[in-house]
N, C-alpha and C positions, 0 to 999 in steps of 0.2 A: 692321541687325543680321541677319550671320550665320547661321542655326540649324545648330547641334550636331548629329553624326551620330544621337544620341539620344532626337531629341526625343520619340517616339513613349513612351518612357518614364518623362518630365517627371513626370506627376503621382504616379507609384508613388516614383520617384526624392526627391519632394517631401515625400510622407509619410516616408520610411524616415528622410529628414535631420532633420523634426519630429518624429519618435518615437524616435529616437537622440538627438537633442544637445538635447531638452529636457522639461521635467516641474514640477510648482508651485512648484518655487522657481528653475528654471532658465531663460531665456528666449535668442531668438534674433533678431537685426534682419535688419531685410530684405536690407543687403549682404551680410550673411553667408548668407542664405539663396541669394542670387546667387552666391554663391560658391563651397557647397557643390553648388549644380546643375551649375556650371562642371565643379567636378573629376569628374564623370559625362560632361560632352560636350552640357549641356544646357543651353541659352541661353534666357534669358527677358528680358521687361521688366518691370517694377513693377505695373502695371497687369495683364498675362495672372497674373501671381503674385497679386496680390488677390482676382482672382475663381475661381485654383485652391485657396486656401487654403480659400474658401467649399463648394468641390467636394468636398474630404478627406470631407466630413461624411458622403459616398454611400460610402465606404472605413471609414467606422465609426470615425473619425478627427476628434474635435472640435478646431479650434485657436481658440484666442481671444488677441484680441490688445491689448493694453494701451498707451495716450499715457505717453510720457517722453520730457520734452523735447521739443524738437523733430521727433520720429517715433515708433514706434511699436516693442514689441517682442512677439514671439508668444512662444504654448508649447499643448502638447497638455493638454488636461483631460478628466477621465471615461476612464481608461484601463479594456481590459475586466477587468482583475485590479489591486487595487491593492496595493502595495507588504506588508501587513502578510498579505493572501491571498499572497502568494510565498513568503514565507518561509517562512512555515505548511506550505506543498507541498517547500521546500526541505529545513523541518525532517523531513517525513515520509517524504524520498526518502532522506535521510541514515542514519536509523534502520533503514529496512527493510533486513533482515538479508539477502531473496532479492533485491535487486537488486545486483547486482557494481557492484564499485568504477568499472568501464570505463564501467558503464551509468549510475550516480550520476553523476560527471563530466556525460557527455554529456548527462543531464536538466535537468541546472540550468543547462549552456549555454544551452540550448533557452530555458528561462525565463528567462535575462538578456534575451534578444533581446522581451523581452514589456516591457520596461521601460528607460527613458534609460539612458543611460552612466553619469548618476552614480548611480542606484539601482541598477543591474546589481553595483556595488564594491560595495556593502551586501549583496547576494548574495551576493557570493564571498568575502568577511568572514566568513562564517557556515560554508565548504565546509571541511570537518574530514573526510576521509571513510578516509586512507592509515592509521589504529591500529584500523579496526572490520572486524572479522571476517564478511564476506560472501562470498555463496557464491560459488564458481566456475564456473559453470555458464550461460553467457553466451547459450543458448540458450531460456532459461524465459522470454521475450519470444511468444518463438514458441509457445513450448509453452502459455502459458497461452489464446494465441490460436485456437491449436487446438482446445483443449479447450469456446471459447466455441461455435465455429463447428460443433463434433460435436453440442452440446447444441440449440444451433440447429436443426442438421436432424436431428435425432434418430437419431443414428448412435451407435454404439460405436465405442470406438477401441482402438487397439493400441500399445502400447510398452515399450521392455526398463526393467528397473529396476536399479539399481545400489548400495552400499554402499563405504565407503571399507574396505580394507585396514589392518594391522601397518605397514607398505611405503610407507601414504600413495599406492595406487597405487585407482581406477575397479573393481572385480571386480564383474561383473553377477550377480545373483541371479537360482534356480530355471534356472544353469548358459545365461543369455543367452537363455533360451527368452520369445516376449513374450505379455503380459500382454493378455487380449481383457475390458476392462473396459467398461458403460454409464455415463457420465458424468453425473454429476447435480447437481451445483453446486463451487463453491470453497468454500475456507475460509482463514481468514488468525490463526494460532493459536500464541502461544508463537514468534512473530516469523520464522516459517516459512507457504508458500503449501500447504495440500492441495488435493487432487482427493477430493472426495467422489462415489464411486461402486459401481455393484451389480456384483457377482462375481457370475456366473449358477451358474460352476461351483460355488463356497460356499453359493449360495445366501444372499448374507447382502450390507450394507454393506460395504464397507472405503475404510481413505481411504492418498491418498498422497502423500508431499513431492515436489512438483511441480519442484524443482531436481534430483531423484535419478531422473528419469524422462526417458529419451532416445530418438531413433528414432520420436518418435508420430507416428500414419497415423491417419486417417478407416479406416472399415469399412467395410463397403459392407451390414453386419446394423443391424439400428434396434435403437432400444435395450429395454432389460428393464428391472424391478423396480420400475416407474411407484408400484405399488400401497404398496411400502414407503416410496416419496419421499411421495406425495400426503398423507401424514398427518405429513411430519417437518418438524420447523423449522429449519432448517438452522444459525441463529444457535444455537437452545437445546440441539442439538447438540452444537456445538462448546463451548458452557459447560458440557455436561456431562462432556465427554469432557477428562480431562488430559493438555495434550504429545498430545491427538488419540490417546489411547491408548484400543484400545477394550477392552470389558468389560462383563460386565452391567449393565443399569440397575437400580440401585434406592436406594428412598428411604431416607437416613442421616439419622439425629438426631444432632444436632453438640450440645453444651453449649460455648457460646464466652464468653470474658470479655467484658467490655462492650468495652475499649478495641480490641478487634478488631470490633467494628461496620463499620469501614470497610472491614476484608478481606472481609468475609462480600459485602457489599454490591458492591465490585470485580468479585466472582468470580462471585455468583450474582443481583444485580443489585436496583433496590430495591423489585420485587416481592415481595422474598421476608419473609415472617413472623418475624420475632423475634421471641420470646415472652419477656417478662422473668421470671428466676428469683429469688436473689435482690439483694441489692444489688451485687454483683460481676458475675454472669454470667446469659446469655440461654442459652435452647434454639432450633435452629431447623431444620425439616427440608427437605433438598435431596434434589434426582435429580441421581444421579450417575453414570458409567460405573465401577463399582469397580475398581480396577487398582492396583499397584506405585504409579503417579504418583500416583493420588490418596492414596494412603498416605504417600509421601513429603512433599506437600504438609501432610498434617495433623502427619508431624514435624517441618517445619520450623517451623510454629507454634507449637513447644513445650509447654509445661505449659497455656497458658491456651487451648488447644482439645484436647475427648475426644468421640471417637465412644462414643454412647450406646445405640445401637440401628441396626437390628437385632443380637441377639446374635451371627449369626453374621459378619457383619462387623468387628462389633467383636472378634472373636476370628481371624477373619483378620490385624486390626492386631495383635493379640497373637502372631500366630504368625510376621508380619512384622517383628515390635520383636526376636522370638529368635532370630530368624534372624540378625538384626544383629549381637545381643551373641553369637551361635556364631562368625562369621563374625571378628570384631575380638576374637574372644576372646584 
């Protein structure tokens, strides 16, 4: 049998065919394997294919043969990712606001290559991103990578920061001046990605929406603010900040209706101590960054929750309510 022009790719092409054409429910026969290789200009006899199918395990591709009638059917078993796991990843990508529509589709296409063409269709049926509001900053992935590099190399970063104006135009803040920040971590909150870093000039921790950062570069300067972050739990910091808006951290006492227990646990975690009051309410002490966003969260839960202490926070809440009443008078 004359050899094809791509014989050196034989094992690689065989792995491609088995992974694309087979799964737990779909099999391929020896004639179909030979036909598939021929399409890549690779020739082979049955005996060599038997050996190659065994050798595929070296590449991490486990193939199982099953006797059917007078022949064998072959299929791949034990893939690196199971279909439910990939569906979970697809859902996460689709629901991530900071991933652009274009990148969402590109990532899902890559995930489809990890399963057979039959299971790939099941992933495709879950794809629906056209109606979802997504970030328009295509460079976010490189920005995130640059931030991680700066953290690992203990360097500051410089970047420009923008906001949208009423003309739907990107408008650089601070007249286009570059921010000089020591990056210490990334946080995902309220469907957005945030850089949490130390501003040496202001002498405090700040956070920035990653999708609004432009022209990021590593600085030659070493990071500062380590003393602030050695005692900062990043997950705890995000939990206390509503919408990642800053404010003075305070312990606030809330009186909450029992039906909102799940809301409190979702926001502050299962370790929060809920003290039973009467039959309908409990009280809880939580650490929060007091801000209008925190008051807005309390407002959104209506009459089933009330700030009962400290007095100054309750007074701020009352002032905010009066401001709203005056605004909509």
